[in-house]
C-alpha positions as CSV (number, residue, x, y, z in Angstrom):
1,M,-26.2,1.2,-3.5
2,T,-27.2,3.0,-0.2
3,I,-30.4,2.0,1.6
4,R,-32.0,4.9,3.5
5,M,-33.5,4.2,6.9
6,A,-35.0,6.7,9.4
7,S,-33.5,5.2,12.6
8,R,-29.8,5.7,13.5
9,R,-29.9,2.2,15.1
10,R,-30.3,-0.1,12.2
11,A,-28.9,-3.2,10.6
12,A,-26.6,-2.6,7.7
13,A,-26.0,-5.1,4.9
14,L,-22.5,-5.0,3.4
15,A,-22.2,-6.6,-0.1
16,A,-19.5,-6.5,-2.7
17,T,-20.3,-7.1,-6.4
18,G,-18.5,-10.1,-7.8
19,A,-17.3,-11.2,-4.4
20,S,-18.5,-14.1,-2.3
21,L,-19.5,-12.1,0.7
22,A,-22.3,-12.5,3.2
23,L,-21.6,-10.0,5.9
24,I,-24.2,-8.6,8.3
25,L,-23.2,-5.5,10.2
26,T,-25.3,-4.7,13.2
27,A,-24.9,-1.0,13.4
28,C,-24.9,1.3,16.4
29,A,-24.6,-1.1,19.3
30,D,-21.7,-0.1,21.6
31,T,-20.3,-3.5,22.6
32,G,-16.7,-3.3,21.5
33,D,-16.9,-7.0,20.4
34,G,-14.8,-7.5,17.4
35,G,-16.4,-10.8,16.4
36,D,-14.6,-14.0,15.5
37,G,-14.1,-13.4,11.7
38,G,-15.5,-16.8,10.8
39,G,-12.8,-18.7,12.6
40,G,-10.0,-17.1,10.7
41,D,-10.3,-19.3,7.6
42,G,-13.1,-17.5,5.8
43,G,-12.2,-13.8,6.5
44,G,-15.2,-11.7,5.8
45,E,-17.4,-14.5,4.7
46,A,-20.4,-14.9,7.1
47,A,-18.5,-12.8,9.6
48,S,-20.4,-10.4,11.8
49,F,-19.4,-7.5,14.1
50,E,-21.0,-4.3,15.4
51,I,-20.2,-0.7,14.9
52,D,-21.3,2.3,16.9
53,C,-23.1,5.1,15.2
54,A,-22.9,7.4,18.2
55,P,-19.7,9.2,17.2
56,Y,-21.4,10.7,14.1
57,E,-24.4,12.1,15.9
58,E,-22.5,15.1,17.1
59,F,-22.1,16.2,13.5
60,G,-25.9,16.8,13.3
61,D,-28.5,15.5,10.8
62,L,-26.5,14.5,7.8
63,E,-29.4,12.7,5.9
64,G,-29.3,13.5,2.2
65,T,-25.8,15.0,2.1
66,S,-22.8,13.7,0.1
67,V,-19.1,13.5,0.3
68,S,-16.8,13.1,-2.8
69,V,-13.7,11.0,-2.6
70,Y,-10.9,10.9,-5.1
71,T,-8.4,8.0,-5.0
72,T,-6.0,5.8,-6.9
73,I,-7.8,2.7,-5.6
74,V,-9.3,1.3,-8.8
75,E,-11.0,-2.0,-9.7
76,P,-10.9,-4.6,-8.4
77,E,-9.9,-3.1,-5.0
78,S,-12.5,-0.3,-5.4
79,V,-15.3,-2.9,-4.9
80,T,-14.3,-3.7,-1.4
81,Q,-13.3,-0.1,-0.7
82,T,-16.7,1.2,-1.5
83,A,-18.4,-1.7,0.3
84,S,-16.5,-0.7,3.5
85,Y,-18.3,2.7,3.4
86,E,-21.8,1.3,3.6
87,P,-21.9,1.1,7.4
88,F,-21.2,4.8,7.6
89,E,-23.7,5.6,4.9
90,E,-26.3,3.6,6.8
91,C,-25.5,5.3,10.1
92,T,-25.6,8.8,8.8
93,G,-27.6,9.0,5.6
94,V,-24.5,10.4,3.8
95,T,-23.8,9.2,0.2
96,V,-20.2,8.7,-0.6
97,E,-19.4,9.6,-4.2
98,Y,-16.3,7.6,-5.2
99,E,-14.0,8.5,-8.1
100,A,-10.9,6.5,-8.8
101,S,-8.0,7.0,-11.3
102,R,-4.5,5.7,-11.7
103,E,-3.6,9.3,-12.7
104,M,-4.9,10.8,-9.5
105,E,-1.4,11.9,-8.2
106,A,-0.9,14.0,-11.3
107,Q,-4.4,15.2,-11.6
108,L,-5.2,16.2,-8.0
109,P,-2.8,19.3,-7.9
110,V,-4.4,20.4,-11.2
111,R,-7.8,20.2,-9.8
112,V,-6.7,22.0,-6.6
113,Q,-5.2,24.8,-8.7
114,A,-8.4,25.0,-10.7
115,G,-10.5,25.4,-7.6
116,N,-12.2,22.0,-8.1
117,P,-10.8,19.7,-5.4
118,P,-12.7,16.7,-4.0
119,D,-14.0,16.8,-0.5
120,I,-11.5,14.1,0.5
121,A,-8.5,12.6,-1.3
122,I,-6.9,9.3,-0.4
123,L,-3.3,10.3,-0.7
124,P,-0.9,7.5,-1.5
125,Q,2.2,9.5,-0.5
126,P,3.1,11.7,2.5
127,G,5.2,13.6,0.0
128,L,2.1,14.5,-2.0
129,L,0.4,15.7,1.3
130,N,3.4,17.9,1.9
131,T,3.2,19.4,-1.5
132,L,-0.5,20.1,-1.2
133,V,0.0,21.8,2.1
134,T,3.2,23.7,1.5
135,Q,2.8,24.7,-2.1
136,Y,-1.0,25.0,-2.4
137,D,-2.2,25.5,1.2
138,A,-5.1,23.2,0.2
139,V,-5.4,20.5,2.8
140,L,-7.3,21.3,6.0
141,P,-6.0,20.3,9.5
142,A,-7.6,17.1,10.7
143,P,-10.6,17.6,13.0
144,E,-10.1,16.8,16.7
145,Q,-12.2,13.7,16.5
146,V,-9.9,12.3,13.8
147,E,-6.8,13.2,15.8
148,A,-8.3,11.4,18.9
149,N,-8.8,8.3,16.8
150,V,-5.3,8.3,15.4
151,D,-3.8,8.9,18.9
152,E,-5.8,5.8,20.1
153,F,-5.3,3.4,17.2
154,W,-2.0,4.3,15.5
155,S,1.6,4.6,16.5
156,E,3.3,8.0,16.7
157,D,5.4,7.2,13.6
158,W,2.2,6.7,11.5
159,K,0.7,9.9,12.8
160,E,3.9,11.8,12.0
161,Y,3.6,10.7,8.3
162,G,0.4,12.6,8.2
163,T,1.9,15.7,9.9
164,V,3.4,18.7,8.1
165,D,5.4,21.4,10.0
166,G,4.0,20.3,13.3
167,T,0.3,20.3,12.2
168,F,-1.6,17.0,11.9
169,Y,-3.5,16.9,8.6
170,A,-4.1,13.3,7.4
171,A,-5.1,10.1,9.2
172,P,-3.5,6.9,8.0
173,L,-5.8,4.4,6.3
174,G,-4.5,1.1,4.9
175,S,-1.0,-0.2,5.4
176,N,1.3,-2.2,3.1
177,V,4.2,-4.5,3.7
178,K,6.4,-4.2,0.7
179,S,9.3,-6.5,1.5
180,Y,8.1,-9.7,-0.1
181,V,9.2,-12.0,-2.9
182,W,6.5,-14.0,-4.7
183,Y,7.2,-17.5,-5.9
184,S,5.6,-20.9,-6.7
185,P,5.8,-23.3,-3.7
186,S,5.3,-26.3,-6.0
187,M,8.1,-25.2,-8.4
188,F,10.5,-24.7,-5.5
189,E,9.6,-28.1,-4.0
190,E,9.9,-30.0,-7.3
191,A,13.3,-28.4,-8.0
192,G,14.5,-29.0,-4.4
193,Y,14.9,-25.2,-3.7
194,E,14.5,-23.8,-0.2
195,V,13.2,-20.3,0.6
196,P,16.3,-18.2,1.2
197,E,16.9,-16.8,4.7
198,T,19.7,-14.2,3.9
199,W,20.5,-12.0,1.0
200,D,23.5,-14.2,0.1
201,D,21.2,-17.2,0.2
202,M,18.9,-15.5,-2.3
203,M,21.7,-14.6,-4.6
204,A,23.0,-18.1,-4.5
205,L,19.6,-19.4,-5.4
206,T,19.3,-16.9,-8.2
207,E,22.6,-18.2,-9.7
208,E,21.5,-21.8,-9.3
209,I,18.3,-21.2,-11.1
210,A,20.1,-19.3,-13.9
211,A,22.7,-22.1,-14.2
212,S,19.8,-24.5,-14.9
213,G,19.0,-22.5,-18.0
214,A,15.9,-20.7,-16.5
215,I,15.4,-17.0,-15.8
216,P,15.1,-16.5,-12.1
217,W,13.3,-13.1,-11.8
218,C,10.5,-11.2,-13.5
219,A,9.8,-7.5,-13.0
220,G,7.8,-4.6,-14.5
221,V,7.4,-0.9,-13.6
222,E,4.9,0.4,-16.1
223,S,1.9,2.0,-14.3
224,G,0.5,4.8,-16.5
225,D,1.4,8.2,-15.1
226,A,3.0,6.5,-12.1
227,T,5.4,4.4,-14.2
228,G,8.5,3.6,-12.2
229,W,7.3,3.2,-8.7
230,P,7.8,-0.6,-8.4
231,G,11.4,0.0,-9.3
232,T,11.9,2.6,-6.5
233,D,10.5,0.0,-4.1
234,W,13.4,-2.3,-5.1
235,I,16.0,0.5,-4.4
236,E,14.4,1.4,-1.1
237,D,14.4,-2.2,0.1
238,V,18.1,-2.5,-0.9
239,V,19.1,0.7,0.8
240,L,17.6,-0.6,4.1
241,R,19.6,-3.8,3.7
242,T,23.0,-2.4,2.5
243,A,23.2,1.0,4.2
244,G,20.8,0.6,7.1
245,P,17.8,2.5,8.6
246,E,19.8,5.5,9.8
247,V,21.3,6.1,6.3
248,Y,17.8,5.5,4.9
249,D,16.4,8.3,7.0
250,Q,19.2,10.6,6.0
251,W,18.5,9.8,2.4
252,Y,14.8,10.6,2.2
253,T,15.2,13.8,4.3
254,H,18.1,14.9,2.1
255,E,20.6,15.1,5.0
256,I,22.8,13.2,2.5
257,P,22.5,13.7,-1.2
258,F,20.6,11.4,-3.4
259,N,23.8,10.4,-5.1
260,D,25.7,9.6,-1.9
261,P,28.0,6.6,-2.6
262,Q,25.9,4.4,-0.2
263,I,22.9,5.0,-2.4
264,V,24.8,4.5,-5.6
265,D,26.0,1.2,-4.1
266,A,22.4,0.2,-3.4
267,F,21.4,0.8,-7.0
268,D,24.3,-1.3,-8.1
269,T,23.4,-4.1,-5.7
270,A,19.8,-4.1,-7.0
271,G,21.3,-4.0,-10.5
272,E,23.1,-7.3,-9.8
273,I,19.7,-8.8,-10.3
274,L,17.6,-6.3,-12.3
275,K,20.2,-5.4,-14.9
276,N,21.6,-8.9,-15.4
277,P,20.2,-10.4,-18.6
278,D,20.8,-13.9,-17.2
279,Y,18.6,-13.1,-14.3
280,V,15.7,-11.1,-15.9
281,N,13.1,-10.7,-17.3
282,G,11.6,-14.2,-17.4
283,G,8.7,-14.5,-19.8
284,L,8.7,-10.8,-20.6
285,G,11.9,-10.0,-22.5
286,G,15.2,-8.5,-21.7
287,V,16.3,-5.9,-19.1
288,D,14.8,-3.1,-21.0
289,S,11.4,-4.8,-21.0
290,I,11.1,-4.0,-17.2
291,A,10.4,-0.4,-18.2
292,T,7.4,-1.4,-20.3
293,A,6.0,-4.5,-18.5
294,P,2.9,-3.6,-16.6
295,W,3.5,-4.0,-12.8
296,T,0.0,-5.6,-12.5
297,D,1.1,-8.5,-14.8
298,A,4.8,-8.7,-14.1
299,G,4.5,-11.7,-11.8
300,F,2.3,-13.8,-14.0
301,P,5.2,-15.6,-15.7
302,I,5.6,-17.5,-12.4
303,L,2.3,-19.2,-13.1
304,E,3.7,-20.3,-16.5
305,G,7.0,-21.5,-15.2
306,S,8.8,-18.7,-17.1
307,C,10.3,-17.1,-14.0
308,W,10.8,-18.1,-10.4
309,M,10.6,-14.9,-8.3
310,H,8.9,-11.5,-8.3
311,R,9.5,-8.9,-5.7
312,A,6.2,-7.1,-4.9
313,A,4.2,-5.9,-1.9
314,N,1.4,-7.7,0.0
315,F,-1.2,-6.0,-2.1
316,Y,0.1,-7.9,-5.2
317,Q,-2.1,-10.7,-3.8
318,T,-5.1,-9.0,-5.5
319,Q,-3.4,-8.9,-8.9
320,W,-3.1,-12.7,-9.5
321,P,-5.6,-14.0,-12.1
322,E,-8.9,-15.2,-10.8
323,G,-8.6,-18.7,-9.4
324,T,-5.0,-18.4,-8.4
325,E,-4.5,-19.9,-4.9
326,V,-2.3,-17.8,-2.6
327,A,-1.2,-20.1,0.2
328,P,2.0,-21.8,1.5
329,D,0.9,-24.9,-0.5
330,G,-0.9,-23.0,-3.2
331,D,-0.2,-21.7,-6.7
332,V,1.8,-18.8,-5.4
333,Y,3.0,-17.5,-2.0
334,A,5.5,-14.9,-0.8
335,F,8.6,-14.9,1.5
336,Y,10.2,-12.0,3.3
337,L,12.8,-10.3,1.1
338,P,15.9,-11.4,3.1
339,S,18.3,-9.0,4.8
340,Q,22.1,-9.4,5.2
341,S,21.6,-11.8,8.2
342,T,18.8,-13.6,10.0
343,D,19.3,-11.2,13.0
344,E,18.0,-8.3,10.9
345,R,14.5,-7.7,9.7
346,P,14.3,-4.3,8.0
347,T,10.9,-3.9,6.4
348,L,9.6,-1.4,3.8
349,V,6.1,-0.3,4.5
350,A,3.6,2.1,2.9
351,G,0.0,3.2,3.1
352,E,-2.6,5.8,2.3
353,F,-3.7,9.0,4.1
354,I,-6.9,10.9,4.3
355,G,-6.7,14.6,3.3
356,A,-9.7,16.8,3.4
357,F,-10.2,20.0,1.3
358,T,-13.6,21.0,2.7
359,D,-14.9,21.1,6.3
360,R,-18.6,20.5,6.1
361,P,-20.0,18.3,8.9
362,E,-20.5,15.3,6.7
363,V,-16.9,15.5,5.5
364,Q,-15.6,15.6,9.0
365,A,-17.9,12.8,10.0
366,F,-16.6,10.6,7.2
367,Q,-13.0,11.5,8.1
368,T,-13.8,10.3,11.6
369,Y,-15.2,7.0,10.4
370,L,-12.1,6.3,8.2
371,S,-9.8,6.9,11.1
372,S,-11.6,4.5,13.4
373,S,-11.2,0.8,14.2
374,D,-14.8,0.3,12.9
375,W,-13.7,1.2,9.4
376,A,-10.6,-1.0,9.6
377,N,-12.7,-4.0,10.6
378,A,-15.4,-3.2,8.1
379,K,-12.8,-3.1,5.3
380,A,-11.2,-6.4,6.5
381,A,-14.6,-8.1,6.5
382,A,-15.5,-6.7,3.1
383,T,-12.3,-8.1,1.6
384,P,-12.9,-11.9,1.5
385,A,-10.3,-12.5,-1.3
386,G,-7.6,-10.9,0.8
387,G,-4.9,-8.4,-0.2
388,W,-5.5,-5.7,2.4
389,V,-4.1,-5.0,5.9
390,S,-3.7,-2.1,8.2
391,A,-1.4,-1.0,11.1
392,N,-4.6,0.3,12.9
393,N,-4.2,-1.5,16.3
394,G,-8.0,-1.8,16.6
395,L,-8.0,-4.2,13.6
396,D,-9.2,-7.7,14.6
397,P,-6.7,-9.9,12.7
398,E,-9.2,-12.7,12.7
399,L,-11.3,-10.7,10.2
400,L,-8.5,-10.7,7.7
401,A,-9.3,-13.1,4.9
402,T,-6.1,-15.1,4.4
403,E,-3.1,-16.5,6.2
404,F,-0.9,-14.2,4.1
405,D,-2.9,-11.1,5.3
406,R,-2.5,-12.2,8.9
407,L,1.2,-12.7,8.3
408,S,1.5,-9.1,7.1
409,A,-0.5,-7.9,10.1
410,E,1.9,-9.8,12.4
411,I,4.9,-8.1,10.7
412,L,3.3,-4.6,11.1
413,A,2.5,-5.3,14.8
414,D,5.8,-7.0,15.7
415,P,7.9,-4.6,17.8
416,A,11.0,-6.3,16.5
417,T,10.3,-5.2,12.9
418,V,12.5,-2.3,11.9
419,A,10.0,-0.6,9.5
420,R,10.6,2.3,7.3
421,F,8.0,4.1,5.1
422,D,8.4,4.1,1.4
423,A,11.1,6.8,0.8
424,S,9.8,8.0,-2.6
425,D,6.4,8.6,-0.8
426,L,8.2,10.8,1.8
427,M,10.4,12.8,-0.5
428,P,9.2,16.0,-2.1
429,S,6.9,15.0,-4.9
430,E,9.2,16.6,-7.5
431,V,11.6,13.8,-6.7
432,G,9.6,11.0,-5.1
433,T,6.9,10.8,-7.7
434,G,8.9,12.7,-10.4
435,S,12.5,12.3,-11.1
436,F,12.9,9.1,-9.0
437,W,10.1,7.3,-10.9
438,A,11.5,8.7,-14.2
439,G,15.1,7.9,-13.4
440,I,14.5,4.3,-12.4
441,T,12.6,3.8,-15.6
442,E,15.5,5.1,-17.7
443,W,17.8,2.9,-15.6
444,F,16.1,0.0,-17.3
445,A,15.0,1.5,-20.7
446,S,18.3,3.2,-21.6
447,D,20.7,1.2,-19.5
448,A,21.7,4.5,-17.7
449,S,24.3,3.9,-15.0
450,S,23.5,4.1,-11.3
451,Q,25.7,7.1,-11.0
452,E,24.1,8.9,-13.9
453,V,20.6,8.2,-12.6
454,T,21.3,9.3,-9.0
455,D,23.2,12.4,-10.2
456,D,20.1,13.5,-12.3
457,I,17.8,12.8,-9.4
458,E,20.0,14.8,-7.0
459,N,20.0,17.7,-9.4
460,S,16.2,17.7,-9.4
461,W,15.9,18.1,-5.6
462,P,14.0,21.3,-4.9
463,T,16.2,24.0,-3.3
464,N,13.4,25.5,-1.0
């Protein structure tokens, strides 16, 4: 994939297999010009921008070296992810060896203990970062070049997510807006339904759809070793709306117990939808089918008219079958998951972080690239189908492929947005990616009560 060239000032061609992408990256010219992104309607198609190779010269001659990367970003997203590395490879002569697995969260600690870690891991949870630092002493502090980039391009909150006990380890990478509900604009229009603006509006719409004899919602939490995480997103969004951001912070930091009455109430509120057989699981089965329905496919019944709404993050855009048009007047689109009033806009966010296990010059150089605005813009331009966004303030929103991506970017950048990071990603991994994932799955599969599930999760919280 990588073309070797002798000069550090070179043109780099960025191409993605199976994607309609014609992107020319003119490397190593220090202009600061972000480009026009093809007028905003084509995203990365025929877009051009320039990156500066100078930041990597201080790491020395890297020609012929390699960096291994381990991640959960599998196909189809891996195509654009690896394409975004090509400008760095062209600038430096480094080959990026990419390995992706949906079981990475479970396998990475095993590899660390076995003395076989990757050079870099794209960590999907700050909680996993915390575990790798505090229990295994495995992740290295971020180089000063990386910290300088993060200080320039990211807010203090995002930097804090990559910090453990006062030491900065991991730069943020992509960012997700999770507070969305997917629907069919044409189905809504034909039925005379309007997008709800408050939680009560949404519940009234849910009841109206159910009264017509249809099933309003579809959901699925099956995700291999990570089964359960889409259900925890539901709970986190509801905690933000029913208990508020301050309680949310107390919850994930364990200042209040996991089974605090306010959290049990949030489970019950989510259960008014997710555990009501009149409301779920359209096109997929009963309430218990949520535990086994793959999250990748759980929204598809909307396309068949079997369900009307599916709560999922911005990145669900990439899961729709090929040919599905994502647009306000397309096959599917998404609306903000309403809060209790139109004056409130709590938003659940998430993202990945770059943790390094070795400190060779080529590894530090690659970390520096991933923490830069150059990478963010290369990634946006390499994603012509959409489904990716970042809170990196150096990202040119005109490079984002779709109107929906630009909407997500606006939400991330809006000072009025009350954003909170995915709580399960911030909790200790024994809970966040362990008992919480398992508990929410049993909540569906075995009809366990909200109190039983939250009690069990609270009992699993590590004491140290």
